[in-house]
MMTF fields as JSON, N, C-alpha, C and O atoms, coordinates in Angstrom:
{
  "mmtfVersion": "1.0.0",
  "mmtfProducer": "UNKNOWN",
  "numBonds": 459,
  "numAtoms": 460,
  "numGroups": 115,
  "numChains": 1,
  "numModels": 1,
  "chainsPerModel": [1],
  "groupsPerChain": [115],
  "chainIdList": ["A"],
  "bondAtomList": [4, 2, 8, 6, 12, 10, 16, 14, 20, 18, 24, 22, 28, 26, 32, 30, 36, 34, 40, 38, 44, 42, 48, 46, 52, 50, 56, 54, 60, 58, 64, 62, 68, 66, 72, 70, 76, 74, 80, 78, 84, 82, 88, 86, 92, 90, 96, 94, 100, 98, 104, 102, 108, 106, 112, 110, 116, 114, 120, 118, 124, 122, 128, 126, 132, 130, 136, 134, 140, 138, 144, 142, 148, 146, 152, 150, 156, 154, 160, 158, 164, 162, 168, 166, 172, 170, 176, 174, 180, 178, 184, 182, 188, 186, 192, 190, 196, 194, 200, 198, 204, 202, 208, 206, 212, 210, 216, 214, 220, 218, 224, 222, 228, 226, 232, 230, 236, 234, 240, 238, 244, 242, 248, 246, 252, 250, 256, 254, 260, 258, 264, 262, 268, 266, 272, 270, 276, 274, 280, 278, 284, 282, 288, 286, 292, 290, 296, 294, 300, 298, 304, 302, 308, 306, 312, 310, 316, 314, 320, 318, 324, 322, 328, 326, 332, 330, 336, 334, 340, 338, 344, 342, 348, 346, 352, 350, 356, 354, 360, 358, 364, 362, 368, 366, 372, 370, 376, 374, 380, 378, 384, 382, 388, 386, 392, 390, 396, 394, 400, 398, 404, 402, 408, 406, 412, 410, 416, 414, 420, 418, 424, 422, 428, 426, 432, 430, 436, 434, 440, 438, 444, 442, 448, 446, 452, 450, 456, 454],
  "bondOrderList": [1, 1, 1, 1, 1, 1, 1, 1, 1, 1, 1, 1, 1, 1, 1, 1, 1, 1, 1, 1, 1, 1, 1, 1, 1, 1, 1, 1, 1, 1, 1, 1, 1, 1, 1, 1, 1, 1, 1, 1, 1, 1, 1, 1, 1, 1, 1, 1, 1, 1, 1, 1, 1, 1, 1, 1, 1, 1, 1, 1, 1, 1, 1, 1, 1, 1, 1, 1, 1, 1, 1, 1, 1, 1, 1, 1, 1, 1, 1, 1, 1, 1, 1, 1, 1, 1, 1, 1, 1, 1, 1, 1, 1, 1, 1, 1, 1, 1, 1, 1, 1, 1, 1, 1, 1, 1, 1, 1, 1, 1, 1, 1, 1, 1],
  "groupList": [{"groupName": "MET", "atomNameList": ["N", "CA", "C", "O"], "elementList": ["N", "C", "C", "O"], "formalChargeList": [0, 0, 0, 0], "bondAtomList": [1, 0, 2, 1, 3, 2], "bondOrderList": [1, 1, 2], "singleLetterCode": "M", "chemCompType": "L-PEPTIDE LINKING"}, {"groupName": "LYS", "atomNameList": ["N", "CA", "C", "O"], "elementList": ["N", "C", "C", "O"], "formalChargeList": [0, 0, 0, 0], "bondAtomList": [1, 0, 2, 1, 3, 2], "bondOrderList": [1, 1, 2], "singleLetterCode": "K", "chemCompType": "L-PEPTIDE LINKING"}, {"groupName": "ALA", "atomNameList": ["N", "CA", "C", "O"], "elementList": ["N", "C", "C", "O"], "formalChargeList": [0, 0, 0, 0], "bondAtomList": [1, 0, 2, 1, 3, 2], "bondOrderList": [1, 1, 2], "singleLetterCode": "A", "chemCompType": "L-PEPTIDE LINKING"}, {"groupName": "THR", "atomNameList": ["N", "CA", "C", "O"], "elementList": ["N", "C", "C", "O"], "formalChargeList": [0, 0, 0, 0], "bondAtomList": [1, 0, 2, 1, 3, 2], "bondOrderList": [1, 1, 2], "singleLetterCode": "T", "chemCompType": "L-PEPTIDE LINKING"}, {"groupName": "ARG", "atomNameList": ["N", "CA", "C", "O"], "elementList": ["N", "C", "C", "O"], "formalChargeList": [0, 0, 0, 0], "bondAtomList": [1, 0, 2, 1, 3, 2], "bondOrderList": [1, 1, 2], "singleLetterCode": "R", "chemCompType": "L-PEPTIDE LINKING"}, {"groupName": "SER", "atomNameList": ["N", "CA", "C", "O"], "elementList": ["N", "C", "C", "O"], "formalChargeList": [0, 0, 0, 0], "bondAtomList": [1, 0, 2, 1, 3, 2], "bondOrderList": [1, 1, 2], "singleLetterCode": "S", "chemCompType": "L-PEPTIDE LINKING"}, {"groupName": "PRO", "atomNameList": ["N", "CA", "C", "O"], "elementList": ["N", "C", "C", "O"], "formalChargeList": [0, 0, 0, 0], "bondAtomList": [1, 0, 2, 1, 3, 2], "bondOrderList": [1, 1, 2], "singleLetterCode": "P", "chemCompType": "L-PEPTIDE LINKING"}, {"groupName": "GLY", "atomNameList": ["N", "CA", "C", "O"], "elementList": ["N", "C", "C", "O"], "formalChargeList": [0, 0, 0, 0], "bondAtomList": [1, 0, 2, 1, 3, 2], "bondOrderList": [1, 1, 2], "singleLetterCode": "G", "chemCompType": "PEPTIDE LINKING"}, {"groupName": "ASN", "atomNameList": ["N", "CA", "C", "O"], "elementList": ["N", "C", "C", "O"], "formalChargeList": [0, 0, 0, 0], "bondAtomList": [1, 0, 2, 1, 3, 2], "bondOrderList": [1, 1, 2], "singleLetterCode": "N", "chemCompType": "L-PEPTIDE LINKING"}, {"groupName": "LEU", "atomNameList": ["N", "CA", "C", "O"], "elementList": ["N", "C", "C", "O"], "formalChargeList": [0, 0, 0, 0], "bondAtomList": [1, 0, 2, 1, 3, 2], "bondOrderList": [1, 1, 2], "singleLetterCode": "L", "chemCompType": "L-PEPTIDE LINKING"}, {"groupName": "HIS", "atomNameList": ["N", "CA", "C", "O"], "elementList": ["N", "C", "C", "O"], "formalChargeList": [0, 0, 0, 0], "bondAtomList": [1, 0, 2, 1, 3, 2], "bondOrderList": [1, 1, 2], "singleLetterCode": "H", "chemCompType": "L-PEPTIDE LINKING"}, {"groupName": "TYR", "atomNameList": ["N", "CA", "C", "O"], "elementList": ["N", "C", "C", "O"], "formalChargeList": [0, 0, 0, 0], "bondAtomList": [1, 0, 2, 1, 3, 2], "bondOrderList": [1, 1, 2], "singleLetterCode": "Y", "chemCompType": "L-PEPTIDE LINKING"}, {"groupName": "ASP", "atomNameList": ["N", "CA", "C", "O"], "elementList": ["N", "C", "C", "O"], "formalChargeList": [0, 0, 0, 0], "bondAtomList": [1, 0, 2, 1, 3, 2], "bondOrderList": [1, 1, 2], "singleLetterCode": "D", "chemCompType": "L-PEPTIDE LINKING"}, {"groupName": "VAL", "atomNameList": ["N", "CA", "C", "O"], "elementList": ["N", "C", "C", "O"], "formalChargeList": [0, 0, 0, 0], "bondAtomList": [1, 0, 2, 1, 3, 2], "bondOrderList": [1, 1, 2], "singleLetterCode": "V", "chemCompType": "L-PEPTIDE LINKING"}, {"groupName": "GLN", "atomNameList": ["N", "CA", "C", "O"], "elementList": ["N", "C", "C", "O"], "formalChargeList": [0, 0, 0, 0], "bondAtomList": [1, 0, 2, 1, 3, 2], "bondOrderList": [1, 1, 2], "singleLetterCode": "Q", "chemCompType": "L-PEPTIDE LINKING"}, {"groupName": "PHE", "atomNameList": ["N", "CA", "C", "O"], "elementList": ["N", "C", "C", "O"], "formalChargeList": [0, 0, 0, 0], "bondAtomList": [1, 0, 2, 1, 3, 2], "bondOrderList": [1, 1, 2], "singleLetterCode": "F", "chemCompType": "L-PEPTIDE LINKING"}, {"groupName": "GLU", "atomNameList": ["N", "CA", "C", "O"], "elementList": ["N", "C", "C", "O"], "formalChargeList": [0, 0, 0, 0], "bondAtomList": [1, 0, 2, 1, 3, 2], "bondOrderList": [1, 1, 2], "singleLetterCode": "E", "chemCompType": "L-PEPTIDE LINKING"}, {"groupName": "CYS", "atomNameList": ["N", "CA", "C", "O"], "elementList": ["N", "C", "C", "O"], "formalChargeList": [0, 0, 0, 0], "bondAtomList": [1, 0, 2, 1, 3, 2], "bondOrderList": [1, 1, 2], "singleLetterCode": "C", "chemCompType": "L-PEPTIDE LINKING"}, {"groupName": "ILE", "atomNameList": ["N", "CA", "C", "O"], "elementList": ["N", "C", "C", "O"], "formalChargeList": [0, 0, 0, 0], "bondAtomList": [1, 0, 2, 1, 3, 2], "bondOrderList": [1, 1, 2], "singleLetterCode": "I", "chemCompType": "L-PEPTIDE LINKING"}],
  "groupTypeList": [0, 1, 2, 1, 3, 1, 4, 2, 2, 4, 1, 3, 5, 6, 7, 2, 8, 9, 8, 2, 2, 7, 9, 10, 11, 12, 9, 4, 9, 11, 13, 2, 7, 14, 3, 6, 1, 5, 9, 2, 2, 15, 2, 8, 9, 1, 16, 9, 17, 16, 9, 10, 9, 2, 7, 1, 11, 4, 18, 16, 13, 18, 12, 9, 13, 1, 1, 6, 14, 9, 2, 4, 12, 12, 14, 13, 18, 2, 18, 6, 3, 9, 13, 4, 4, 9, 6, 14, 6, 18, 4, 1, 18, 18, 7, 12, 9, 17, 12, 3, 4, 4, 3, 9, 18, 7, 9, 12, 9, 5, 12, 14, 2, 7, 6],
  "groupIdList": [1, 2, 3, 4, 5, 6, 7, 8, 9, 10, 11, 12, 13, 14, 15, 16, 17, 18, 19, 20, 21, 22, 23, 24, 25, 26, 27, 28, 29, 30, 31, 32, 33, 34, 35, 36, 37, 38, 39, 40, 41, 42, 43, 44, 45, 46, 47, 48, 49, 50, 51, 52, 53, 54, 55, 56, 57, 58, 59, 60, 61, 62, 63, 64, 65, 66, 67, 68, 69, 70, 71, 72, 73, 74, 75, 76, 77, 78, 79, 80, 81, 82, 83, 84, 85, 86, 87, 88, 89, 90, 91, 92, 93, 94, 95, 96, 97, 98, 99, 100, 101, 102, 103, 104, 105, 106, 107, 108, 109, 110, 111, 112, 113, 114, 115],
  "secStructList": [7, 7, 7, 7, 7, 7, 7, 7, 7, 7, 7, 7, 7, 6, 6, 6, 6, 6, 6, 6, 6, 6, 7, 7, 3, 3, 3, 3, 3, 3, 3, 7, 1, 1, 7, 2, 2, 2, 2, 2, 2, 2, 2, 2, 2, 2, 2, 2, 2, 2, 2, 2, 1, 6, 6, 1, 3, 3, 3, 3, 3, 3, 3, 6, 6, 6, 7, 4, 4, 4, 4, 4, 6, 6, 6, 7, 7, 1, 1, 1, 3, 3, 3, 3, 3, 3, 1, 1, 1, 7, 3, 3, 3, 3, 1, 7, 7, 7, 7, 2, 2, 2, 2, 2, 2, 2, 6, 6, 7, 4, 4, 4, 1, 7, 7],
  "xCoordList": [9.259, 8.39, 7.86, 7.424, 7.914, 7.448, 5.95, 5.398, 5.313, 3.876, 3.626, 4.292, 2.68, 2.305, 1.221, 0.29, 1.367, 0.341, -0.303, 0.339, -1.562, -2.302, -2.451, -2.743, -2.243, -2.481, -3.862, -4.261, -4.576, -5.905, -5.745, -4.991, -6.451, -6.408, -7.251, -8.404, -6.659, -7.381, -7.803, -6.965, -9.079, -9.581, -9.964, -10.709, -9.428, -9.807, -10.013, -9.437, -10.82, -11.029, -9.829, -9.119, -9.588, -8.462, -8.58, -9.634, -7.499, -7.49, -8.082, -8.084, -8.578, -9.243, -8.25, -7.398, -8.375, -7.6, -6.102, -5.455, -5.552, -4.124, -3.286, -2.197, -3.791, -3.049, -2.819, -1.724, -3.822, -3.698, -2.785, -2.255, -2.594, -1.755, -0.272, 0.57, 0.055, 1.441, 2.204, 3.434, 1.51, 2.185, 2.751, 2.195, 3.863, 4.494, 4.203, 4.294, 3.859, 3.553, 4.727, 5.17, 5.212, 6.283, 5.645, 5.217, 5.583, 4.873, 5.822, 6.684, 5.652, 6.405, 5.414, 4.453, 5.659, 4.821, 5.655, 6.621, 5.27, 5.951, 5.27, 4.059, 6.068, 5.556, 6.461, 7.514, 6.037, 6.851, 6.949, 6.129, 7.951, 8.132, 7.148, 6.525, 7.028, 6.182, 4.854, 4.445, 4.193, 2.916, 1.821, 1.967, 0.737, -0.364, -0.893, -1.218, -0.978, -1.478, -0.509, -0.935, 0.787, 1.793, 1.77, 1.839, 1.673, 1.621, 0.356, 0.392, -0.76, -2.021, -1.932, -2.402, -1.329, -1.189, -0.379, -0.751, 0.724, 1.547, 0.795, 0.818, 0.14, -0.613, -1.729, -1.915, -2.464, -3.547, -3.007, -3.593, -1.889, -1.295, -0.805, -1.037, -0.142, 0.382, -0.752, -0.648, -1.821, -2.966, -3.601, -3.909, -3.791, -4.387, -3.519, -4.033, -2.205, -1.298, -1.301, -1.29, -1.316, -1.344, -2.623, -2.596, -3.736, -5.013, -5.149, -5.701, -4.65, -4.935, -3.732, -3.903, -2.517, -1.317, -0.267, 0.925, -0.677, 0.251, 1.408, 1.206, 2.623, 3.814, 4.129, 5.098, 3.326, 3.514, 3.676, 3.269, 4.264, 4.424, 5.699, 6.258, 6.14, 7.277, 6.908, 6.502, 7.045, 6.751, 8.055, 8.842, 8.276, 9.412, 8.844, 8.091, 9.204, 8.737, 9.82, 10.977, 9.429, 10.362, 9.935, 8.857, 10.801, 10.543, 11.103, 12.318, 10.216, 10.633, 11.226, 11.798, 11.104, 11.793, 13.297, 14.095, 13.674, 15.082, 15.641, 16.8, 14.833, 15.296, 14.257, 13.59, 14.108, 13.072, 13.261, 12.291, 14.487, 14.753, 14.113, 13.917, 13.786, 13.176, 11.732, 11.192, 11.109, 9.734, 9.674, 8.644, 10.754, 10.805, 10.71, 10.134, 11.273, 11.288, 9.901, 9.711, 8.938, 7.567, 6.602, 5.387, 7.132, 6.325, 5.284, 4.095, 5.746, 4.875, 4.631, 5.57, 3.351, 2.996, 2.228, 2.004, 1.827, 1.091, 1.54, 2.019, 1.38, 1.764, 0.675, -0.018, 0.51, 1.178, 0.669, -0.496, 1.566, 1.232, 1.763, 2.922, 0.905, 1.302, 1.484, 0.613, 2.618, 2.885, 3.05, 3.914, 2.214, 2.36, 3.235, 2.792, 4.479, 5.427, 5.285, 5.437, 4.999, 4.754, 3.506, 3.287, 2.695, 2.773, 2.443, 1.777, 2.919, 2.665, 1.186, 0.582, 0.57, 1.113, 1.225, 0.592, 2.04, 2.202, 0.875, 0.181, 0.539, -0.689, -0.348, 0.554, -1.077, -0.837, -2.129, -3.209, -1.982, -3.109, -2.63, -1.608, -3.37, -3.01, -3.922, -5.133, -3.342, -4.129, -3.656, -2.628, -4.418, -4.007, -4.487, -4.287, -5.119, -5.534, -6.551, -6.644, -7.315, -8.291, -9.523, -10.221, -9.801, -10.927, -10.441, -9.912, -10.627, -10.094, -10.607, -9.833, -11.886, -12.466, -11.812, -11.445, -11.674, -11.07, -9.586, -9.098, -8.889, -7.489, -7.344, -6.457, -8.192, -8.152, -8.42, -7.771, -9.364, -9.648, -8.441, -8.067, -7.836, -6.656, -5.478, -4.684, -5.356, -4.286, -4.656, -3.873, -5.832, -6.367, -6.607, -6.392, -7.049, -7.475, -8.976, -9.482, -9.675, -11.088, -11.964, -13.044, -11.535, -12.327, -12.377, -13.232, -11.447, -11.414, -12.049, -12.11, -12.527, -13.062, -14.456, -14.873, -15.165, -16.524, -17.519, -17.15, -18.795, -19.842, -19.756, -20.576],
  "yCoordList": [4.999, 5.689, 4.694, 3.591, 5.128, 4.261, 4.397, 5.496, 3.287, 3.293, 3.661, 3.157, 4.524, 4.908, 3.968, 3.623, 3.566, 2.712, 3.445, 4.214, 3.191, 3.799, 2.763, 1.593, 3.231, 2.368, 2.666, 3.824, 1.62, 1.797, 2.3, 1.729, 3.355, 3.895, 3.028, 2.72, 2.639, 1.824, 2.707, 3.31, 2.785, 3.598, 2.68, 1.714, 3.014, 2.29, 3.29, 4.378, 2.928, 3.807, 3.697, 2.693, 4.729, 4.661, 3.425, 3.163, 2.682, 1.5, 0.259, -0.811, 0.381, -0.751, -1.848, -1.692, -2.933, -4.14, -3.89, -4.393, -3.12, -2.818, -4.076, -4.184, -5.017, -6.246, -6.976, -7.485, -7.034, -7.721, -6.962, -7.554, -5.676, -4.867, -5.142, -4.632, -5.93, -6.289, -5.264, -5.283, -4.373, -3.369, -3.99, -4.94, -3.438, -3.877, -2.845, -1.643, -3.293, -2.405, -2.37, -3.401, -1.173, -0.948, -0.287, 0.865, -1.017, -0.563, -0.424, -1.274, 0.66, 0.867, 0.967, 1.735, 0.185, 0.231, 0.796, 0.178, 1.976, 2.623, 2.216, 2.375, 1.681, 1.237, 1.789, 2.364, 1.606, 1.998, 0.799, 0.633, -0.031, -1.21, -2.319, -2.338, -3.243, -4.424, -4.257, -5.153, -3.137, -2.891, -3.746, -4.178, -3.989, -4.759, -4.129, -4.842, -2.81, -2.134, -2.296, -2.482, -2.224, -2.404, -3.83, -4.038, -4.798, -6.201, -6.494, -7.237, -5.906, -6.086, -5.471, -6.058, -4.289, -3.626, -4.49, -4.646, -5.054, -5.902, -7.166, -7.544, -7.809, -9.034, -8.739, -9.49, -7.656, -7.295, -6.96, -7.35, -6.236, -5.881, -7.118, -7.262, -7.991, -9.215, -10.066, -10.569, -10.219, -10.998, -10.358, -11.044, -9.055, -8.334, -8.466, -8.7, -8.315, -8.418, -9.816, -9.965, -10.838, -12.21, -12.487, -13.212, -11.914, -12.138, -11.338, -11.836, -10.097, -9.199, -8.833, -8.345, -9.06, -8.661, -9.768, -9.48, -10.99, -12.121, -12.008, -11.955, -11.972, -11.923, -10.572, -10.442, -9.569, -8.255, -7.147, -6.01, -7.474, -6.461, -6.696, -7.793, -5.619, -5.678, -4.831, -3.678, -5.391, -4.668, -4.401, -5.315, -3.137, -2.751, -2.207, -1.233, -2.835, -2.386, -1.5, -1.903, -0.29, 0.661, 0.928, 1.463, 0.544, 0.72, 2.068, 2.254, 3.002, 4.356, 4.447, 5.477, 3.4, 3.37, 3.258, 3.881, 2.469, 2.257, 3.356, 3.742, 3.862, 4.864, 5.969, 6.037, 6.834, 7.877, 8.89, 9.493, 9.078, 10.043, 9.645, 10.501, 8.367, 7.908, 8.38, 8.333, 8.829, 9.339, 10.562, 10.832, 11.284, 12.496, 12.175, 12.95, 11.037, 10.674, 10.71, 11.274, 10.105, 10.035, 10.914, 10.751, 11.839, 12.772, 12.048, 12.367, 11.077, 10.277, 11.041, 11.45, 11.227, 11.957, 11.103, 11.53, 9.91, 8.994, 7.574, 7.297, 6.687, 5.305, 4.361, 4.7, 3.207, 2.78, 3.538, 3.931, 3.732, 4.364, 3.498, 3.085, 3.226, 2.51, 3.529, 4.365, 3.453, 4.345, 3.488, 2.613, 3.748, 3.076, 3.986, 5.047, 3.57, 4.377, 4.111, 5.027, 2.89, 2.535, 1.678, 0.893, 1.786, 2.732, 4.15, 4.358, 5.097, 6.504, 6.795, 6.098, 7.726, 8.637, 7.958, 6.934, 8.549, 8.043, 8.174, 9.185, 7.126, 7.14, 6.703, 5.891, 7.246, 6.921, 6.478, 7.004, 5.49, 4.998, 4.898, 4.274, 5.511, 5.505, 4.531, 4.517, 3.716, 2.802, 1.374, 1.097, 0.461, -0.944, -1.749, -2.962, -1.082, -1.69, -2.812, -3.702, -2.774, -3.838, -3.724, -4.717, -2.549, -2.366, -2.646, -1.76, -3.872, -4.311, -3.454, -3.065, -3.158, -2.367, -0.991, -0.522, -0.36, 0.969, 0.93, 1.845, -0.12, -0.27, -0.482, 0.105, -1.303, -1.512, -0.214, 0.073, 0.561, 1.856, 2.775, 3.476, 2.77, 3.596, 3.225, 4.089, 1.953, 1.49, 1.624, 1.257, 2.141, 2.303, 0.95, 0.778, 0.017, -1.291, -1.424, -2.518, -0.322, -0.261, -1.184, -1.567, -1.553, -2.488, -3.87, -4.689, -4.129, -5.416, -5.338, -6.341, -4.145, -3.934, -4.512, -4.774, -4.708, -5.249, -4.172, -3.001, -4.543, -3.555, -2.94, -2.092],
  "zCoordList": [-46.484, -45.572, -44.541, -44.872, -43.269, -42.19, -42.005, -42.064, -41.784, -41.539, -40.078, -39.174, -39.872, -38.509, -38.024, -38.753, -36.784, -36.193, -35.037, -34.322, -34.877, -33.775, -32.672, -32.917, -31.462, -30.316, -29.772, -29.642, -29.46, -28.877, -27.442, -26.653, -27.123, -25.762, -24.853, -25.153, -23.74, -22.763, -21.618, -20.949, -21.391, -20.29, -19.144, -19.308, -17.974, -16.777, -15.668, -15.683, -14.724, -13.58, -12.654, -12.683, -11.819, -10.895, -10.001, -9.422, -9.901, -9.056, -9.701, -9.092, -10.904, -11.54, -11.878, -12.752, -11.187, -11.429, -11.542, -12.46, -10.616, -10.628, -10.46, -11.024, -9.691, -9.477, -10.795, -11.034, -11.643, -12.922, -13.878, -14.819, -13.657, -14.53, -14.296, -15.035, -13.293, -13.042, -12.232, -12.225, -11.553, -10.747, -9.488, -8.936, -9.047, -7.812, -6.729, -6.981, -5.546, -4.431, -3.458, -2.952, -3.213, -2.247, -1.034, -1.101, 0.074, 1.262, 2.445, 2.669, 3.197, 4.434, 5.576, 5.519, 6.608, 7.796, 8.936, 9.382, 9.399, 10.512, 11.804, 11.959, 12.743, 14.034, 15.132, 14.855, 16.377, 17.531, 18.459, 19.362, 18.235, 19.072, 18.745, 17.683, 19.69, 19.523, 20.272, 21.011, 20.087, 20.759, 20.115, 18.972, 20.834, 20.239, 18.946, 17.997, 18.91, 17.712, 16.538, 15.398, 16.819, 15.772, 15.229, 14.017, 16.116, 15.702, 14.902, 13.921, 15.327, 14.6, 13.209, 12.235, 13.118, 11.815, 10.862, 9.699, 11.343, 10.479, 10.062, 8.89, 10.997, 10.68, 9.674, 8.717, 9.886, 8.967, 7.58, 6.57, 7.532, 6.246, 5.51, 4.309, 6.206, 5.591, 5.01, 3.892, 5.768, 5.291, 4.055, 3.081, 4.104, 2.982, 1.728, 0.634, 1.891, 0.748, 0.145, -1.077, 0.989, 0.486, -0.301, -1.296, 0.139, -0.546, -1.838, -2.819, -1.845, -2.967, -3.827, -4.944, -3.33, -4.072, -4.112, -4.217, -4.032, -3.925, -4.921, -6.134, -4.372, -5.206, -5.818, -6.566, -5.512, -6.139, -5.114, -5.351, -3.99, -2.952, -2.162, -2.139, -1.514, -0.589, 0.605, 0.452, 1.794, 3.026, 3.757, 4.006, 4.098, 4.919, 6.227, 6.224, 7.341, 8.647, 9.245, 9.361, 9.624, 10.211, 11.648, 11.904, 12.575, 14.0, 14.433, 14.488, 14.738, 15.091, 16.491, 16.845, 17.29, 18.581, 18.334, 19.035, 17.343, 17.011, 16.109, 16.256, 15.181, 14.215, 14.055, 13.022, 15.054, 14.999, 13.869, 13.409, 13.426, 12.369, 11.036, 10.173, 10.852, 9.61, 9.441, 8.336, 10.516, 10.424, 9.519, 8.901, 9.443, 8.62, 7.128, 6.365, 6.709, 5.286, 4.658, 3.581, 5.339, 4.812, 5.596, 5.49, 6.377, 7.16, 8.007, 7.962, 8.771, 9.632, 10.929, 11.612, 11.255, 12.476, 13.48, 14.613, 13.076, 13.963, 13.638, 12.538, 14.602, 14.362, 14.876, 15.835, 14.273, 13.048, 11.821, 11.752, 10.862, 9.591, 8.466, 8.48, 7.491, 6.287, 5.174, 4.936, 4.497, 3.373, 2.128, 2.075, 1.127, -0.173, -1.021, -1.462, -1.249, -2.019, -3.512, -4.321, -3.879, -5.274, -5.319, -4.397, -6.322, -7.433, -6.973, -5.959, -7.732, -7.431, -7.644, -8.46, -7.009, -6.015, -4.647, -4.391, -3.782, -2.425, -1.686, -1.793, -0.932, -0.127, 1.281, 1.484, 2.266, 3.674, 4.341, 4.071, 5.226, 6.009, 7.457, 7.743, 8.349, 9.766, 10.502, 10.278, 11.38, 12.203, 12.078, 11.458, 12.675, 12.706, 11.501, 11.446, 10.539, 9.27, 9.441, 8.595, 10.536, 10.795, 9.899, 9.691, 9.37, 8.459, 7.034, 6.363, 6.59, 5.294, 4.15, 3.275, 4.143, 3.056, 2.983, 1.906, 4.131, 4.176, 3.765, 3.102, 4.159, 3.788, 2.288, 1.669, 1.696, 0.248, -0.502, -1.508, -0.017, -0.639, -0.489, -1.429, 0.692, 0.931, 0.051, -0.322, -0.284, -1.16, -2.637, -3.513, -2.906, -4.255, -4.92, -6.12, -4.125, -4.605, -4.409, -4.162, -4.519, -4.163, -4.993, -4.54, -6.19, -6.998, -6.356, -6.696, -5.416, -4.723, -3.341, -2.63, -2.95, -1.609, -1.419, -0.291, -2.498, -2.395, -2.041, -1.941, -1.844, -1.586, -0.201, 0.15]
}
């Protein structure tokens, strides 16, 4: 007869220390060319990822000037738009991502957003 073991249930709030949980972030940044807003969005995203997700993220930049049909994949209606594809659920943030606190909340990293 096999012995049954119980696993302790771990309760955490949504977004609580996801980085420490070993999750990988798959991010898509939709832009339209090399506009100042698009460049700012990429720079802000890169800085945020290096600070809060070091080694646990992948950024794919999709230029809708070159491939406009790709906007349909993630239902992008404004640019720049950041789409967090992983971890699920999918989340979207529109804008240049200059508000770090708001971006962290949008990525469900709100425990790292501070007061």
